[in-house]
GUKOL-695514 format. One record per atom (N, C-alpha, C): x negated, y negated, z; residue number from 1; atom name. Coordinates in steps of 0.001 Angstrom, whole numbers, plus 500000, padded with zeros to 6 digits. Example, Ala and Ser with C-alpha at 12.3 -4.5 7.8 and 13.67 -1.06 7.14 Angstrom:
REM GUKOL-695514
486810 | 505690 | 507800 | 1 | N
487700 | 504500 | 507800 | 1 | CA
486800 | 503300 | 507800 | 1 | C
487150 | 502250 | 507080 | 2 | N
486330 | 501060 | 507140 | 2 | CA
487100 | 499970 | 507870 | 2 | C
REM end
This chain:
REM GUKOL-695514
971623 | 658238 | 258887 | 1 | N
970174 | 658608 | 257752 | 1 | CA
970444 | 660248 | 257617 | 1 | C
971000 | 660659 | 257862 | 2 | N
971294 | 662018 | 258093 | 2 | CA
970917 | 662825 | 256724 | 2 | C
972053 | 662547 | 255597 | 3 | N
972595 | 662686 | 254452 | 3 | CA
971107 | 662365 | 253725 | 3 | C
970618 | 661397 | 253718 | 4 | N
969863 | 660497 | 252389 | 4 | CA
968755 | 661562 | 253333 | 4 | C
968352 | 661436 | 254648 | 5 | N
966590 | 662305 | 254959 | 5 | CA
967091 | 663414 | 254462 | 5 | C
967484 | 664049 | 254749 | 6 | N
967901 | 665566 | 254260 | 6 | CA
967842 | 665647 | 252439 | 6 | C
968292 | 665034 | 251800 | 7 | N
967720 | 664907 | 250552 | 7 | CA
966093 | 664856 | 250497 | 7 | C
965914 | 663483 | 250730 | 8 | N
964054 | 663024 | 250925 | 8 | CA
963431 | 664278 | 251851 | 8 | C
963698 | 665292 | 251948 | 9 | N
963071 | 666332 | 253111 | 9 | CA
963069 | 666812 | 251393 | 9 | C
964233 | 668056 | 251258 | 10 | N
964092 | 668553 | 250238 | 10 | CA
963441 | 668639 | 249436 | 10 | C
963330 | 667763 | 248466 | 11 | N
962569 | 666860 | 247768 | 11 | CA
961350 | 666841 | 247981 | 11 | C
960716 | 666060 | 248793 | 12 | N
959422 | 666525 | 248792 | 12 | CA
958936 | 667343 | 249213 | 12 | C
959551 | 668470 | 249812 | 13 | N
958732 | 669800 | 250370 | 13 | CA
958554 | 670518 | 248717 | 13 | C
960468 | 670428 | 247756 | 14 | N
959748 | 671191 | 246454 | 14 | CA
959232 | 670916 | 245495 | 14 | C
958577 | 669641 | 245758 | 15 | N
957398 | 668811 | 244850 | 15 | CA
956439 | 668854 | 245208 | 15 | C
956076 | 668018 | 246434 | 16 | N
955046 | 667749 | 246998 | 16 | CA
954122 | 668668 | 248000 | 16 | C
955000 | 670181 | 248276 | 17 | N
955236 | 671211 | 249375 | 17 | CA
954547 | 670349 | 250822 | 17 | C
955347 | 669311 | 251120 | 18 | N
955242 | 668402 | 252222 | 18 | CA
955939 | 669401 | 253241 | 18 | C
955687 | 669463 | 254535 | 19 | N
956175 | 670093 | 255854 | 19 | CA
957714 | 668951 | 255873 | 19 | C
958960 | 669695 | 256279 | 20 | N
960054 | 668803 | 255904 | 20 | CA
960017 | 668125 | 257583 | 20 | C
958962 | 668397 | 258739 | 21 | N
958962 | 667840 | 260085 | 21 | CA
958539 | 666891 | 259710 | 21 | C
957097 | 666665 | 258959 | 22 | N
956657 | 665117 | 258688 | 22 | CA
957123 | 664457 | 258402 | 22 | C
958336 | 664198 | 257379 | 23 | N
959738 | 663469 | 256977 | 23 | CA
960644 | 663154 | 257779 | 23 | C
959516 | 661872 | 258404 | 24 | N
960727 | 661364 | 259419 | 24 | CA
960990 | 659799 | 259270 | 24 | C
961852 | 659066 | 259699 | 25 | N
962228 | 657637 | 259314 | 25 | CA
960473 | 656886 | 259191 | 25 | C
959384 | 656744 | 260595 | 26 | N
958574 | 656287 | 260736 | 26 | CA
957464 | 657152 | 259627 | 26 | C
957189 | 657611 | 258800 | 27 | N
956451 | 658067 | 257911 | 27 | CA
955969 | 656967 | 256518 | 27 | C
954731 | 657013 | 257140 | 28 | N
955043 | 656170 | 255910 | 28 | CA
954209 | 656903 | 254655 | 28 | C
954827 | 656232 | 253877 | 29 | N
954787 | 656570 | 252156 | 29 | CA
953740 | 656849 | 251736 | 29 | C
951960 | 655615 | 251923 | 30 | N
951347 | 656120 | 251771 | 30 | CA
950414 | 657271 | 252551 | 30 | C
950713 | 657465 | 253154 | 31 | N
950150 | 658759 | 253997 | 31 | CA
950964 | 660154 | 253960 | 31 | C
951783 | 659974 | 253098 | 32 | N
952339 | 661331 | 252144 | 32 | CA
952545 | 661431 | 251174 | 32 | C
951693 | 660940 | 250616 | 33 | N
950742 | 660792 | 249698 | 33 | CA
951676 | 660925 | 248176 | 33 | C
952732 | 659467 | 248388 | 34 | N
953476 | 659806 | 247894 | 34 | CA
953415 | 658156 | 246930 | 34 | C
952899 | 658069 | 245504 | 35 | N
952633 | 656984 | 244920 | 35 | CA
954388 | 656757 | 243915 | 35 | C
954067 | 655362 | 243146 | 36 | N
954594 | 654759 | 242952 | 36 | CA
955317 | 656027 | 241441 | 36 | C
954454 | 656146 | 241112 | 37 | N
955698 | 657276 | 240073 | 37 | CA
956328 | 658183 | 240914 | 37 | C
955690 | 658968 | 242076 | 38 | N
956995 | 660029 | 243619 | 38 | CA
957776 | 659123 | 243240 | 38 | C
957000 | 657903 | 243875 | 39 | N
959016 | 657172 | 244726 | 39 | CA
959875 | 656887 | 243306 | 39 | C
959543 | 656504 | 242547 | 40 | N
960911 | 656435 | 240880 | 40 | CA
961639 | 657294 | 241141 | 40 | C
960792 | 659209 | 241155 | 41 | N
961574 | 659335 | 241153 | 41 | CA
962123 | 660352 | 242121 | 41 | C
962246 | 659888 | 243501 | 42 | N
962660 | 659849 | 244285 | 42 | CA
964106 | 658942 | 244941 | 42 | C
963884 | 657739 | 243855 | 43 | N
964796 | 656788 | 243949 | 43 | CA
965631 | 657827 | 242974 | 43 | C
965822 | 658254 | 241938 | 44 | N
966349 | 658642 | 240730 | 44 | CA
967210 | 659963 | 241562 | 44 | C
966492 | 660931 | 242286 | 45 | N
966898 | 661905 | 243433 | 45 | CA
967902 | 661346 | 244183 | 45 | C
967993 | 660057 | 244683 | 46 | N
968960 | 659611 | 245274 | 46 | CA
970009 | 659317 | 244953 | 46 | C
969672 | 658771 | 243822 | 47 | N
970592 | 658006 | 243164 | 47 | CA
971383 | 658848 | 242123 | 47 | C
971436 | 659895 | 242509 | 48 | N
972049 | 661006 | 241224 | 48 | CA
972727 | 661833 | 242638 | 48 | C
972193 | 662412 | 243310 | 49 | N
972991 | 662876 | 244531 | 49 | CA
974129 | 662114 | 245425 | 49 | C
973482 | 660891 | 245746 | 50 | N
974186 | 659949 | 246408 | 50 | CA
975667 | 659090 | 245434 | 50 | C
974961 | 659173 | 244560 | 51 | N
976134 | 657960 | 243328 | 51 | CA
976348 | 657139 | 244339 | 51 | C
974892 | 656565 | 243926 | 52 | N
974333 | 654828 | 244165 | 52 | CA
973505 | 654516 | 242507 | 52 | C
973944 | 653592 | 242138 | 53 | N
972939 | 652742 | 241108 | 53 | CA
971991 | 651449 | 241688 | 53 | C
970939 | 652377 | 241058 | 54 | N
969853 | 651465 | 241672 | 54 | CA
969280 | 650345 | 240640 | 54 | C
969208 | 649419 | 241071 | 55 | N
969146 | 647922 | 240472 | 55 | CA
967278 | 647798 | 239753 | 55 | C
966973 | 647339 | 238859 | 56 | N
965575 | 647464 | 238609 | 56 | CA
964310 | 646750 | 239556 | 56 | C
965103 | 645752 | 240166 | 57 | N
964223 | 644677 | 241123 | 57 | CA
964624 | 645678 | 242568 | 57 | C
964062 | 646592 | 242769 | 58 | N
964056 | 647512 | 243607 | 58 | CA
962780 | 646713 | 245127 | 58 | C
962940 | 646737 | 246824 | 59 | N
962166 | 646331 | 247024 | 59 | CA
961080 | 647381 | 247221 | 59 | C
959723 | 647320 | 247153 | 60 | N
958749 | 648938 | 247667 | 60 | CA
958547 | 648713 | 248271 | 60 | C
959709 | 649948 | 249610 | 61 | N
959469 | 650409 | 250505 | 61 | CA
957767 | 650693 | 251109 | 61 | C
958070 | 651059 | 252664 | 62 | N
956182 | 651660 | 252934 | 62 | CA
956393 | 652406 | 253747 | 62 | C
958114 | 652989 | 254192 | 63 | N
958730 | 653851 | 255096 | 63 | CA
959299 | 654462 | 254486 | 63 | C
958999 | 656083 | 254669 | 64 | N
960957 | 656635 | 254614 | 64 | CA
961789 | 656008 | 255203 | 64 | C
961847 | 655711 | 256497 | 65 | N
963353 | 654760 | 256692 | 65 | CA
963613 | 653676 | 256074 | 65 | C
962997 | 653228 | 255626 | 66 | N
962588 | 651441 | 254377 | 66 | CA
963168 | 652148 | 253425 | 66 | C
963045 | 652964 | 252678 | 67 | N
963457 | 653629 | 251575 | 67 | CA
964539 | 653661 | 252298 | 67 | C
965338 | 654650 | 252517 | 68 | N
966177 | 654800 | 252925 | 68 | CA
967198 | 654234 | 252957 | 68 | C
967128 | 652834 | 254080 | 69 | N
967914 | 652048 | 253924 | 69 | CA
968037 | 650568 | 252787 | 69 | C
967144 | 650844 | 252458 | 70 | N
967247 | 650142 | 250440 | 70 | CA
968593 | 651062 | 249536 | 70 | C
968565 | 652110 | 249915 | 71 | N
969524 | 653420 | 249220 | 71 | CA
970964 | 653446 | 250185 | 71 | C
970755 | 653063 | 251434 | 72 | N
972286 | 652594 | 252385 | 72 | CA
972332 | 651337 | 252012 | 72 | C
971858 | 650451 | 251934 | 73 | N
972403 | 648989 | 251466 | 73 | CA
973170 | 649063 | 249690 | 73 | C
972680 | 649723 | 248860 | 74 | N
973049 | 650082 | 247442 | 74 | CA
974286 | 650879 | 247717 | 74 | C
974356 | 652143 | 248542 | 75 | N
975395 | 652893 | 248688 | 75 | CA
976956 | 651704 | 249279 | 75 | C
976335 | 651154 | 250302 | 76 | N
977363 | 650530 | 250581 | 76 | CA
977763 | 649124 | 249689 | 76 | C
977255 | 649134 | 249421 | 77 | N
977336 | 647538 | 248406 | 77 | CA
978462 | 648017 | 247070 | 77 | C
979209 | 646675 | 246970 | 78 | N
980708 | 647008 | 245981 | 78 | CA
980163 | 646876 | 244987 | 78 | C
980789 | 648360 | 243973 | 79 | N
980294 | 648671 | 242347 | 79 | CA
981067 | 646938 | 241637 | 79 | C
980171 | 646948 | 241235 | 80 | N
980704 | 645875 | 239654 | 80 | CA
981343 | 646386 | 238175 | 80 | C
982336 | 645486 | 238347 | 81 | N
983302 | 646467 | 236964 | 81 | CA
984632 | 645969 | 237791 | 81 | C
REM end
């Protein structure tokens, strides 16, 4: 989870001035004031940095860890085409 977590920490530090120490797997997105628009931007950031393709029907995570697991699942999924 390290690469993904570091990307999330950097993104949230830059965008929302959140202390990276607060961004742990168990942290709830709501408690970090991450709304649906910020979540979407974060998914796009992860998509770009990790070279994964996000589908339109992603589940909505409640925690940082759940979000990272979603991205990791996409990262490990076979590519279409």
